[in-house]
TORDREN-76852 format. One record per residue: y, x, z of N, C-alpha, C in turn; residue number from 1; residue in one letter. Coordinates in nm, 4 decimals, decimal comma, padded with zeros to 6 digits. Layout:
# TORDREN-76852
R   n_north    n_east      n_up  ca_north   ca_east     ca_up   c_north    c_east      c_up  num  residu
R         Y         X         Z         Y         X         Z         Y         X         Z  NUM       A
...
***
This chain:
# TORDREN-76852
R   n_north    n_east      n_up  ca_north   ca_east     ca_up   c_north    c_east      c_up  num  residu
R   08,5529   13,5021   11,1240   08,4450   13,4647   11,0312   08,5045   13,4025   10,8999    1       M
R   08,6042   13,3154   10,9127   08,6841   13,2465   10,7951   08,7450   13,3476   10,7181    2       M
R   08,8072   13,4526   10,7862   08,8767   13,5663   10,7229   08,7934   13,6381   10,6125    3       K
R   08,6585   13,6679   10,6710   08,5782   13,7482   10,6092   08,5233   13,6590   10,4770    4       R
R   08,4981   13,5411   10,5039   08,4595   13,4444   10,3932   08,5538   13,4497   10,2847    5       T
R   08,6782   13,4395   10,2961   08,7798   13,4408   10,1953   08,8122   13,5762   10,1537    6       I
R   08,8103   13,6783   10,2293   08,8545   13,8123   10,1960   08,7462   13,8899   10,1140    7       L
R   08,6153   13,8653   10,1388   08,5205   13,9276   10,0852   08,5051   13,9168   09,9329    8       A
R   08,5014   13,7947   09,8764   08,5200   13,7756   09,7512   08,6365   13,8184   09,6658    9       P
R   08,7542   13,8120   09,7423   08,8816   13,8617   09,6771   08,8722   14,0165   09,6631   10       L
R   08,8256   14,0862   09,7496   08,8118   14,2279   09,7740   08,6933   14,2750   09,6539   11       L
R   08,6003   14,1883   09,6358   08,4886   14,2221   09,5371   08,5440   14,2068   09,4033   12       I
R   08,6284   14,0895   09,3589   08,7024   14,0534   09,2332   08,7970   14,1878   09,2166   13       L
R   08,8929   14,2040   09,3097   08,9798   14,3176   09,2867   08,8976   14,4357   09,2673   14       L
R   08,8261   14,4840   09,3265   08,7511   14,6056   09,2985   08,6809   14,6164   09,1582   15       G
R   08,6318   14,4939   09,1248   08,5598   14,4953   08,9748   08,6704   14,4924   08,8715   16       A
R   08,7841   14,4201   08,9097   08,9069   14,4447   08,8107   08,9441   14,5981   08,8069   17       Y
R   08,9726   14,6665   08,9015   09,0150   14,7896   08,9044   08,9166   14,8828   08,8277   18       L
R   08,7791   14,8439   08,8611   08,6754   14,9362   08,7943   08,6786   14,9143   08,6447   19       L
R   08,6786   14,7768   08,5897   08,6809   14,7688   08,4449   08,8129   14,7749   08,3755   20       F
R   08,9264   14,8013   08,4712   09,0695   14,8266   08,4070   09,1041   14,9486   08,4184   21       N
R   09,0365   15,0506   08,4018   09,0848   15,1860   08,4265   09,1607   15,2323   08,3154   22       Q
R   09,2611   15,2877   08,3433   09,3632   15,3372   08,2586   09,4566   15,2286   08,2082   23       G
R   09,4319   15,1041   08,2587   09,5319   14,9913   08,2175   09,6554   14,9889   08,3291   24       G
R   09,7372   14,9091   08,2934   09,8637   14,8895   08,3785   09,8237   14,7965   08,4930   25       M
R   09,8439   14,8379   08,6074   09,8201   14,7562   08,7258   09,9483   14,7157   08,8147   26       I
R   09,9906   14,5894   08,8044   10,0908   14,5445   08,8745   10,0668   14,4138   08,9313   27       S
R   10,1660   14,3721   09,0302   10,1481   14,2271   09,0958   10,1166   14,1325   08,9884   28       T
R   10,2076   14,1335   08,8732   10,2204   14,0344   08,7790   10,0671   14,0428   08,6823   29       G
R   10,0043   14,1459   08,6726   09,9102   14,1657   08,5881   09,7851   14,1078   08,6851   30       S
R   09,7875   14,1335   08,8089   09,6709   14,0686   08,8962   09,6820   13,9278   08,9028   31       I
R   09,8096   13,8871   08,9232   09,8195   13,7365   08,9354   09,7913   13,6721   08,8025   32       F
R   09,8131   13,7157   08,6859   09,7873   13,6715   08,5543   09,6364   13,6658   08,5470   33       A
R   09,5692   13,7688   08,5905   09,4261   13,7652   08,5775   09,3492   13,6565   08,6766   34       T
R   09,4055   13,6688   08,8028   09,3087   13,5975   08,8995   09,3932   13,4809   08,9419   35       F
R   09,4711   13,4214   08,8824   09,5296   13,2755   08,9109   09,4129   13,1794   08,9465   36       W
R   09,3050   13,1781   08,8856   09,2183   13,0705   08,9190   09,1587   13,0781   09,0492   37       P
R   09,1249   13,2181   09,0794   09,0623   13,2553   09,2139   09,1601   13,2286   09,3150   38       T
R   09,3001   13,2501   09,2897   09,3787   13,2301   09,4048   09,4191   13,0922   09,4372   39       L
R   09,4055   13,0017   09,3226   09,4687   12,8730   09,3458   09,3782   12,7660   09,3106   40       F
R   09,3027   12,7708   09,2065   09,2408   12,6443   09,1648   09,0966   12,6395   09,2331   41       V
R   09,0286   12,7533   09,2361   08,8976   12,7610   09,3131   08,9004   12,7315   09,4562   42       I
R   09,0056   12,7938   09,5389   09,0270   12,7526   09,6589   09,0545   12,5831   09,6836   43       P
R   09,1351   12,5321   09,6006   09,1627   12,3916   09,6173   09,0227   12,3207   09,5817   44       L
R   08,9481   12,3420   09,4826   08,8205   12,2715   09,4674   08,7215   12,2828   09,6052   45       G
R   08,7174   12,4162   09,6587   08,6496   12,4449   09,7768   08,6911   12,3591   09,8896   46       L
R   08,8303   12,3347   09,9015   08,8844   12,2531   09,9963   08,8449   12,1241   09,9938   47       F
R   08,8437   12,0564   09,8710   08,7905   11,9295   09,8638   08,6622   11,9103   09,9013   48       F
R   08,5627   12,0207   09,8634   08,4404   12,0196   09,9081   08,4195   12,0199   10,0700   49       H
R   08,4867   12,1207   10,1224   08,5000   12,1251   10,2648   08,5634   12,0205   10,3305   50       W
R   08,6574   11,9252   10,2823   08,6914   11,8031   10,3433   08,5516   11,7108   10,3473   51       M
R   08,4975   11,6949   10,2420   08,3962   11,6194   10,2254   08,2693   11,6512   10,3292   52       Y
R   08,2312   11,7632   10,3120   08,1036   11,7993   10,3972   08,1318   11,8280   10,5317   53       F
R   08,2595   11,8673   10,5770   08,2958   11,8812   10,7178   08,3701   11,7908   10,7900   54       S
R   08,4502   11,7106   10,7214   08,5358   11,6266   10,7873   08,4928   11,4633   10,7704   55       M
R   08,5160   11,4159   10,6398   08,4921   11,2844   10,6260   08,3536   11,2312   10,5953   56       V
R   08,2635   11,3109   10,5273   08,1243   11,2734   10,5199   08,1266   11,1687   10,4059   57       G
R   08,0190   11,0662   10,4131   08,0046   10,9903   10,3004   08,0923   10,8860   10,2773   58       R
R   08,1822   10,8751   10,3887   08,3084   10,7661   10,3807   08,3997   10,8315   10,2349   59       K
R   08,4015   10,9647   10,2364   08,4937   11,0214   10,1423   08,4411   11,0789   10,0197   60       G
R   08,3410   11,0108   09,9654   08,2663   11,0855   09,8622   08,3480   11,0898   09,7273   61       V
R   08,4590   11,0195   09,7178   08,5499   11,0453   09,6233   08,6190   11,1684   09,6202   62       G
R   08,6206   11,2385   09,7190   08,6748   11,3758   09,7175   08,6061   11,4688   09,6256   63       L
R   08,4594   11,4283   09,6024   08,3824   11,5378   09,5255   08,4139   11,5434   09,3673   64       L
R   08,4811   11,4272   09,3333   08,5165   11,4290   09,1884   08,6351   11,5271   09,1721   65       I
R   08,7406   11,5359   09,2307   08,8369   11,6372   09,1933   08,7887   11,7677   09,2484   66       P
R   08,7032   11,7701   09,3560   08,6408   11,9025   09,4127   08,5567   11,9612   09,3139   67       G
R   08,4689   11,8844   09,2440   08,3772   11,9524   09,1316   08,4694   11,9839   09,0013   68       G
R   08,5539   11,9103   08,9714   08,6430   11,9374   08,8614   08,7096   12,0767   08,8625   69       I
R   08,7888   12,0666   08,9788   08,8579   12,1943   09,0094   08,7814   12,3215   09,0320   70       L
R   08,6708   12,3059   09,0995   08,5691   12,4297   09,1205   08,5301   12,4683   08,9832   71       L
R   08,4707   12,3869   08,9000   08,4194   12,4252   08,7723   08,5227   12,4720   08,6910   72       T
R   08,6386   12,3955   08,6713   08,7662   12,4517   08,5725   08,8202   12,5795   08,6294   73       A
R   08,8068   12,6059   08,7624   08,8511   12,7252   08,8040   08,7416   12,8361   08,7640   74       G
R   08,6178   12,8193   08,7791   08,5296   12,9066   08,7398   08,5332   12,9445   08,5785   75       I
R   08,5502   12,8394   08,5153   08,5624   12,8502   08,3771   08,6868   12,9313   08,3323   76       V
R   08,7926   12,9014   08,4021   08,9305   12,9650   08,3649   08,9128   13,1130   08,4138   77       S
R   08,8383   13,1440   08,5317   08,8438   13,2811   08,5818   08,7500   13,3523   08,4649   78       Q
R   08,6340   13,3230   08,4255   08,5698   13,3875   08,3246   08,6326   13,3987   08,2096   79       I
R   08,7136   13,2915   08,1475   08,8038   13,3107   08,0232   08,9103   13,4074   08,0469   80       A
R   08,9637   13,4101   08,1622   09,0771   13,5127   08,1764   09,0247   13,6412   08,2069   81       S
R   08,9245   13,6745   08,2686   08,8563   13,8010   08,2725   08,8192   13,8613   08,1383   82       L
R   08,7716   13,7812   08,0531   08,7049   13,8284   07,9341   08,8047   13,8015   07,8248   83       F
R   08,9058   13,7256   07,8433   08,9917   13,6765   07,7326   08,9289   13,6014   07,6192   84       D
R   08,8447   13,5058   07,6546   08,7566   13,4285   07,5564   08,7960   13,3056   07,5688   85       N
R   08,9154   13,2623   07,5759   08,9503   13,1120   07,5900   08,9164   13,0225   07,4789   86       W
R   08,9001   13,0868   07,3591   08,8527   13,0015   07,2240   08,7032   12,9670   07,2452   87       G
R   08,6212   13,0404   07,3234   08,4903   13,0100   07,3497   08,4672   12,9292   07,4788   88       T
R   08,5594   12,9467   07,5761   08,5222   12,8706   07,7014   08,5905   12,7648   07,7209   89       M
R   08,6721   12,7045   07,6378   08,7473   12,5849   07,6509   08,6501   12,4589   07,6672   90       W
R   08,5318   12,4409   07,6163   08,4419   12,3164   07,6451   08,3942   12,3136   07,7939   91       P
R   08,4197   12,4167   07,8749   08,3894   12,4337   08,0125   08,4782   12,3271   08,0884   92       G
R   08,5906   12,2781   08,0197   08,6874   12,1948   08,0947   08,6172   12,0575   08,0765   93       F
R   08,5538   12,0210   07,9692   08,4775   11,8885   07,9389   08,3660   11,8847   08,0529   94       I
R   08,2929   12,0141   08,0602   08,1916   12,0199   08,1514   08,2446   11,9971   08,3028   95       L
R   08,3598   12,0453   08,3365   08,4099   12,0408   08,4650   08,4009   11,8686   08,5060   96       A
R   08,4683   11,8062   08,4147   08,4641   11,6599   08,4278   08,3246   11,5952   08,4536   97       V
R   08,2179   11,6412   08,3944   08,1006   11,6067   08,4163   08,0408   11,6517   08,5471   98       A
R   08,0850   11,7718   08,6021   08,0395   11,8275   08,7221   08,0795   11,7461   08,8358   99       A
R   08,2185   11,7039   08,8267   08,2798   11,6289   08,9275   08,2114   11,4741   08,9393  100       G
R   08,1911   11,4371   08,8115   08,1267   11,2950   08,8273   07,9961   11,3180   08,8734  101       L
R   07,9131   11,4232   08,8342   07,7665   11,4399   08,8831   07,7690   11,4466   09,0339  102       F
R   07,8539   11,5070   09,0997   07,8723   11,5216   09,2307   07,8883   11,4166   09,2900  103       E
R   07,9765   11,3169   09,2466   07,9905   11,1747   09,2929   07,8544   11,1105   09,2721  104       F
R   07,7954   11,1084   09,1873   07,6677   11,0288   09,1652   07,5713   11,1117   09,2584  105       Y
R   07,5336   11,2278   09,2675   07,4392   11,2714   09,3571   07,4665   11,2510   09,4867  106       W
R   07,5811   11,2628   09,5452   07,6149   11,2444   09,7021   07,6576   11,1070   09,7385  107       F
R   07,6881   11,0405   09,6197   07,7421   10,8941   09,6511   07,6131   10,7847   09,6583  108       G
R   07,6518   10,6741   09,5826   07,5357   10,5647   09,5748   07,4192   10,5671   09,4679  109       S
R   07,4463   10,6881   09,4033   07,3431   10,7004   09,2922   07,3435   10,5892   09,1963  110       R
R   07,4550   10,5506   09,1543   07,4657   10,4534   09,0493   07,4131   10,4929   08,9168  111       N
R   07,3027   10,4526   08,8652   07,2407   10,4999   08,7397   07,3429   10,4956   08,6211  112       K
R   07,4313   10,4087   08,6271   07,5318   10,3754   08,5184   07,6278   10,5179   08,5063  113       W
R   07,6421   10,5756   08,6084   07,7271   10,7040   08,6161   07,6712   10,8101   08,5228  114       M
R   07,5360   10,8051   08,5063   07,4680   10,8962   08,4151   07,5079   10,9114   08,2749  115       L
R   07,5479   10,8001   08,2334   07,5759   10,7937   08,0753   07,7126   10,8698   08,0616  116       I
R   07,8202   10,8702   08,1225   07,9348   10,9508   08,0843   07,8886   11,0854   08,1317  117       P
R   07,8249   11,1070   08,2381   07,7841   11,2357   08,2845   07,7264   11,3199   08,1753  118       I
R   07,6063   11,2544   08,0955   07,5414   11,3069   07,9962   07,6155   11,3160   07,8637  119       N
R   07,6864   11,2185   07,8276   07,7768   11,2374   07,7320   07,8677   11,3548   07,7336  120       I
R   07,9443   11,3672   07,8489   08,0196   11,4829   07,8598   07,9654   11,6267   07,8476  121       L
R   07,8300   11,6293   07,9282   07,7536   11,7439   07,9257   07,7229   11,7741   07,7972  122       T
R   07,6426   11,6861   07,7295   07,6080   11,7280   07,5959   07,7150   11,7529   07,4853  123       V
R   07,8230   11,6872   07,4983   07,9360   11,7183   07,4154   07,9853   11,8652   07,4629  124       L
R   08,0116   11,9016   07,5800   08,0295   12,0248   07,6137   07,9357   12,1534   07,5648  125       S
R   07,8237   12,1192   07,5894   07,7223   12,2175   07,5298   07,7280   12,2353   07,3762  126       L
R   07,7369   12,1206   07,3234   07,7532   12,1207   07,1745   07,8761   12,2010   07,1203  127       L
R   07,9946   12,1839   07,1916   08,1056   12,2652   07,1636   08,0867   12,4131   07,2046  128       F
R   08,0168   12,4426   07,3122   07,9953   12,5828   07,3550   07,9027   12,6468   07,2326  129       F
R   07,8103   12,5722   07,1790   07,7138   12,6304   07,0707   07,7982   12,6395   06,9348  130       V
R   07,8767   12,5378   06,9013   07,9540   12,5534   06,7999   08,0532   12,6619   06,7883  131       V
R   08,1319   12,6827   06,9020   08,2309   12,7946   06,9043   08,1737   12,9122   06,9455  132       F
R   08,0469   12,9333   06,9744   07,9954   13,0684   06,9917   07,9204   13,1090   06,8794  133       S
R   07,8989   13,0273   06,7789   07,8355   13,0715   06,6659   07,9177   13,1765   06,5825  134       I
R   08,0443   13,1751   06,5901   08,1410   13,2624   06,5087   08,1189   13,3988   06,5746  135       G
R   08,1376   13,4273   06,7060   08,1027   13,5642   06,7292   07,9680   13,5961   06,7261  136       P
R   07,8613   13,5122   06,7377   07,7394   13,5761   06,7178   07,7088   13,6016   06,5682  137       V
R   07,7908   13,5247   06,4881   07,7445   13,5630   06,3307   07,8390   13,6903   06,2784  138       L
R   07,9483   13,7125   06,3678   08,0281   13,8297   06,3407   07,9493   13,9655   06,3915  139       S
R   07,8846   13,9304   06,5073   07,7810   14,0383   06,5475   07,6520   14,0722   06,4609  140       Y
R   07,6179   13,9669   06,4142   07,5083   13,9653   06,3231   07,5572   14,0411   06,1910  141       L
R   07,6746   14,0133   06,1497   07,7146   14,1040   06,0240   07,7188   14,2534   06,0464  142       S
R   07,7381   14,2921   06,1632   07,7240   14,4472   06,2009   07,5894   14,4954   06,1746  143       I
R   07,5046   14,4115   06,2216   07,3487   14,4497   06,2307   07,2645   14,4005   06,0935  144       V
R   07,3521   14,3394   06,0163   07,2804   14,2617   05,9008   07,2058   14,3663   05,8278  145       Q
R   07,2582   14,4914   05,7864   07,1602   14,5840   05,7066   07,0315   14,6126   05,7895  146       P
R   07,0340   14,6149   05,9193   06,8925   14,6470   05,9959   06,8189   14,5221   06,0006  147       L
R   06,8736   14,3928   05,9995   06,7817   14,2934   05,9800   06,7274   14,2690   05,8533  148       I
R   06,7943   14,3085   05,7389   06,7587   14,3052   05,6051   06,6472   14,4051   05,5819  149       A
R   06,6539   14,5297   05,6444   06,5500   14,6184   05,6274   06,4193   14,5880   05,6908  150       I
R   06,4470   14,5176   05,8121   06,3141   14,4621   05,8876   06,2508   14,3505   05,8230  151       L
R   06,3347   14,2753   05,7461   06,2748   14,1623   05,6677   06,1913   14,2211   05,5401  152       L
R   06,2488   14,3125   05,5081   06,1950   14,3712   05,3751   06,0643   14,4347   05,4095  153       V
R   06,0620   14,4960   05,5181   05,9529   14,5919   05,5709   05,8447   14,4788   05,5952  154       L
R   05,8747   14,3901   05,6746   05,7784   14,2800   05,7238   05,7138   14,2011   05,6185  155       G
R   05,7978   14,1656   05,5120   05,7185   14,1099   05,4026   05,6444   14,2096   05,3070  156       G
R   05,6649   14,3380   05,2976   05,5863   14,4347   05,2469   05,4536   14,4493   05,3307  157       A
R   05,4655   14,4601   05,4472   05,3614   14,4679   05,5302   05,2678   14,3482   05,5107  158       W
R   05,3169   14,2339   05,5014   05,2360   14,1021   05,4879   05,1577   14,1204   05,3633  159       L
R   05,2191   14,1713   05,2639   05,1657   14,1796   05,1063   05,0632   14,2840   05,0998  160       I
R   05,1006   14,4081   05,1458   05,0097   14,5258   05,1391   04,9182   14,5351   05,2591  161       L
R   04,9341   14,4898   05,3694   04,8515   14,4940   05,4922   04,7445   14,4052   05,5056  162       G
R   04,7302   14,3102   05,4132   04,6279   14,2047   05,4204   04,4947   14,2738   05,3615  163       Q
R   04,3842   14,2423   05,4558   04,2587   14,2890   05,3956   04,1925   14,1673   05,3152  164       K
R   04,1372   14,2025   05,2117   04,0801   14,1072   05,1187   03,9445   14,0694   05,1745  165       K
R   03,9300   13,9490   05,1823   03,8029   13,8970   05,2164   03,7259   13,8131   05,0918  166       H
R   03,6212   13,8696   05,0693   03,5565   13,8003   04,9556   03,4211   13,8146   04,9293  167       G
***
């Protein structure tokens, strides 16, 4: 059972990588360079969660902080590594700290003061995601800018010419 749980996601990721990397160079180094978060960081985060949920329970709630941080940072790193967009994904590391603290809050004593740093880090992370995503969105819009301009002109002309006069 445990082998299938670990092997299945690895086979899916490797198959997706091979599917999307057609014609590219495939070597042990390139696979390691692409999937290091899945091989090392995410399993360590899952290990901390497994320790909390299966072994120590409520006595070891502090295990969820590094578990949440490592799991979220691993997912962020894997996405950034697959799509080579580190410049956009780096705020996910701030979100990783918020995720670890939120798990500590949720499964711990629910100290309401924990929500202050959790919310600050989450909002800061989302703000940076938005700010650093604007550049790629604007560069995409520059490609479709003539189409948007034509639609705006046609919309304005329709509003002027298409109105029925009531009188």
